[in-house]
C-alpha positions in Angstrom: 0.0 0.0 0.0 1.0 3.6 -0.6 0.6 5.9 2.4 -0.3 9.5 1.3 -0.3 12.3 3.8 -2.6 15.3 3.4 -1.6 18.3 5.4 -2.9 21.9 5.6 -3.8 24.7 7.8 -7.1 25.3 9.5 -9.9 26.0 7.0 -7.7 25.0 4.0 -10.2 22.3 3.0 -7.9 19.3 3.5 -10.8 17.3 4.9 -12.8 17.9 1.8 -9.8 16.9 -0.3 -9.5 13.7 1.6 -13.2 12.9 1.2 -12.9 13.4 -2.6 -9.8 11.2 -2.8 -11.6 8.3 -1.2 -15.3 8.8 -2.3 -14.7 10.1 -5.9 -11.1 9.1 -6.8 -10.9 5.5 -5.5 -8.3 5.7 -2.7 -8.5 2.6 -0.4 -9.2 4.4 2.8 -8.8 7.5 5.0 -7.3 8.0 8.4 -8.3 11.2 10.2 -5.6 11.9 12.8 -7.7 14.6 14.5 -10.5 12.1 14.9 -8.1 9.5 16.4 -6.8 12.2 18.7 -10.3 12.5 20.2 -10.0 8.9 21.4 -6.7 9.8 22.9 -8.4 12.3 25.1 -10.9 9.7 26.6 -11.2 9.9 30.4 -8.8 7.6 32.1 -6.5 7.2 29.2 -2.7 7.7 29.6 -2.8 10.9 27.5 -5.8 12.2 29.5 -3.8 11.7 32.7 -0.8 13.5 31.3 -2.9 16.4 30.0 -4.5 16.9 33.4 -1.1 16.8 35.1 0.2 19.5 32.7 -2.9 21.8 32.5 -4.7 21.1 35.8 -8.3 19.9 36.5 -9.6 23.4 35.5 -9.8 22.1 31.9 -12.2 19.3 32.8 -15.9 19.5 32.0 -18.1 20.9 34.7 -18.5 18.8 37.9 -21.4 16.4 38.2 -22.2 14.6 41.3 -22.9 11.4 39.3 -19.6 11.6 37.5 -16.4 11.4 39.6 -13.5 13.6 38.5 -11.5 10.5 37.5 -13.8 10.0 34.5 -14.7 13.6 33.7 -13.9 14.5 30.1 -11.7 17.3 28.9 -13.4 20.5 27.9 -11.9 20.9 24.4 -13.1 24.4 24.0 -11.5 25.5 27.3 -8.3 23.7 26.5 -8.3 25.2 23.0 -8.6 28.7 24.4 -5.4 28.1 26.3 -3.2 26.4 23.6 -4.3 28.6 20.6 -3.2 31.7 22.5 0.1 30.4 23.8 2.6 28.6 21.6 4.4 27.0 24.5 1.2 25.5 25.8 0.4 24.2 22.4 3.8 22.6 22.1 3.4 20.9 25.5 0.0 19.5 24.5 1.3 18.2 21.1 4.2 16.4 22.7 1.8 14.6 25.0 -0.8 13.7 22.3 1.3 13.0 19.2 2.9 9.7 20.2 -0.4 8.2 21.2 -2.0 9.3 17.9 0.9 7.9 15.8 0.4 4.5 17.5 -3.3 4.6 16.5 -2.5 5.7 12.9 -0.1 2.7 12.5 -2.8 0.4 13.8 -5.4 1.8 11.4 -3.0 1.4 8.5 -2.7 -2.3 9.3 -6.4 -2.7 9.5 -7.1 -0.9 6.2 -4.3 -2.9 4.5 -5.8 -6.2 5.6 -9.3 -5.2 4.7 -8.2 -4.0 1.2 -6.3 -7.2 0.5 -9.3 -9.3 1.5 -11.6 -7.2 -0.6 -9.3 -7.5 -3.7 -9.1 -11.3 -3.3 -12.9 -11.6 -3.1 -13.3 -9.3 -6.1 -10.7 -11.5 -8.0 -12.8 -14.6 -7.3 -16.0 -13.0 -8.4 -14.9 -11.7 -11.7 -12.6 -14.7 -12.4 -9.7 -12.6 -13.4 -6.1 -12.2 -12.1 -5.7 -10.5 -8.7 -6.6 -6.7 -9.3 -4.2 -4.1 -8.1 -6.9 -1.6 -7.3 -6.1 1.9 -6.0 -3.7 1.0 -3.2 -3.5 4.4 -1.5 -4.3 5.0 2.1 -4.9 8.7 3.0 -3.6 10.1 6.3 -5.1 13.4 7.1 -3.4 15.6 9.7 -2.6 19.3 10.1 0.9 18.9 11.3 2.4 15.9 9.5 5.8 17.5 9.2 6.3 18.9 12.7 5.5 15.4 14.1 8.0 13.8 11.7 5.3 11.4 10.7 6.2 12.4 7.1 9.0 9.8 7.4 6.4 7.0 7.1 4.7 8.5 4.1 5.2 7.8 0.4 3.9 11.2 -0.5 2.9 14.4 1.3 0.5 16.9 -0.2 -0.3 20.3 1.2 -3.7 21.9 0.7 -3.5 25.7 0.8 -6.1 28.5 0.4 -6.2 32.3 0.3 -6.8 34.2 3.5 -10.3 35.3 2.4 -11.4 31.7 1.7 -10.1 30.4 5.0 -11.8 33.0 7.1 -15.1 32.5 5.2 -15.0 28.7 5.8 -14.3 29.1 9.5 -17.2 31.5 9.8 -19.6 29.3 7.9 -18.5 25.8 9.0 -17.4 26.4 12.6 -19.4 29.4 13.6 -16.3 31.5 14.4 -16.3 35.2 14.3 -13.8 36.8 12.0 -11.6 37.7 15.0 -11.7 34.2 16.3 -10.8 32.8 12.9 -7.9 35.2 12.5 -6.5 34.1 16.0 -6.5 30.5 14.9 -4.9 31.3 11.6 -2.3 33.4 13.4 -1.6 30.5 15.8 -0.5 28.4 12.8 1.4 31.0 10.8 4.8 29.7 11.9 4.0 26.0 11.7 6.2 23.9 9.5 4.5 23.2 6.2 1.3 25.1 6.8 2.6 28.4 8.1 2.0 30.3 4.9 -1.5 28.9 4.4 -4.1 31.7 4.9 -1.4 34.4 5.4 -1.8 37.1 2.7 1.8 38.3 3.1 3.1 34.9 1.9 0.4 33.1 0.0 -1.6 34.5 -2.9 -4.1 33.0 -5.3 -2.7 30.0 -7.2 0.8 30.6 -5.8 2.9 28.1 -3.7 3.5 29.6 -0.3 7.2 30.6 -0.1 7.7 28.6 3.1 6.9 25.4 1.2 9.5 25.9 -1.5 12.3 24.5 0.7 10.2 21.5 1.8 9.4 20.7 -1.9 13.1 21.1 -2.9 14.0 18.7 -0.1 11.5 16.1 -1.4 9.4 16.2 1.8 6.4 17.9 0.3 5.6 16.2 -3.0 2.6 18.3 -4.2 0.7 21.5 -3.3 -3.0 21.7 -4.0 -4.6 25.2 -4.1 -8.2 25.2 -3.0 -9.8 28.5 -3.8 -12.3 27.4 -6.4 -15.2 25.0 -6.8 -15.5 21.4 -5.6 -15.0 20.3 -9.2 -11.8 22.3 -9.5 -10.4 20.8 -6.3 -11.3 17.3 -7.6 -9.5 18.1 -10.9 -6.4 19.2 -9.1 -6.4 16.1 -6.9 -6.9 13.8 -9.9 -4.1 15.5 -11.7 -1.7 15.0 -8.7 -2.7 11.4 -8.4 -1.7 10.8 -12.0 1.6 12.6 -11.7 4.5 10.4 -10.6 6.3 13.4 -9.1 3.5 13.7 -6.5 4.9 10.6 -4.7 8.3 9.8 -3.2 7.7 6.2 -4.3 5.9 5.1 -7.5 2.8 3.0 -7.1 4.5 0.2 -8.9 7.5 0.2 -6.6 5.3 0.5 -3.5 3.2 -2.5 -4.6 6.4 -4.5 -5.2 7.6 -3.7 -1.7 4.4 -5.1 -0.2 4.7 -8.5 -2.0 
């Protein structure tokens, strides 16, 4: 299987891109690192304990006599208000959460790989033809694939970027944020590796590659940049074109399939 990472700043449309890759362009499966992270925050988990130790019980959901503090969930909004306004706090949270999320990502890759292999074998039996290769690409969606160094396990890494106006509008419409709240979250990411330019007008313009991505591309870490400022069909076209471009991957599909045999 080929492991393709999709990265991008808040409001860039990376989740929409991932959905298109699986639902419309035939990729084998999608792993949402943010969704897996929600499980990491579960009350009583190791990460939950470490987060409470670092940030205090003040970030727990309101007290309830029927729910002991040992199983109270984390108030994500309250925690977010702390980490999005303080880079040091964000760094501390990420170093607690990331290792647990990576373990879950690796587990999901194994599950999807097994499921895909079984589906292909069954399909081969039904149509009485040689074992079909299918689209053996697993999508890993995460905002910070490079800062975590998870990019080392990927066969390709694509960055989804958008103009500042598009990002703010999406955050207002899809997340109910005010323009001020949207700008705070965009600003919190402006120095992040690989996504820092996304949504920042001083760096990123329409249909341009953000300047902070050039070095990552030259080093072969980022293998494609997808600009998402247009329609859904335009985004789909850009993704399909990247899928068919060998330069969009560190390893060709043929080579990756051979390594799995």
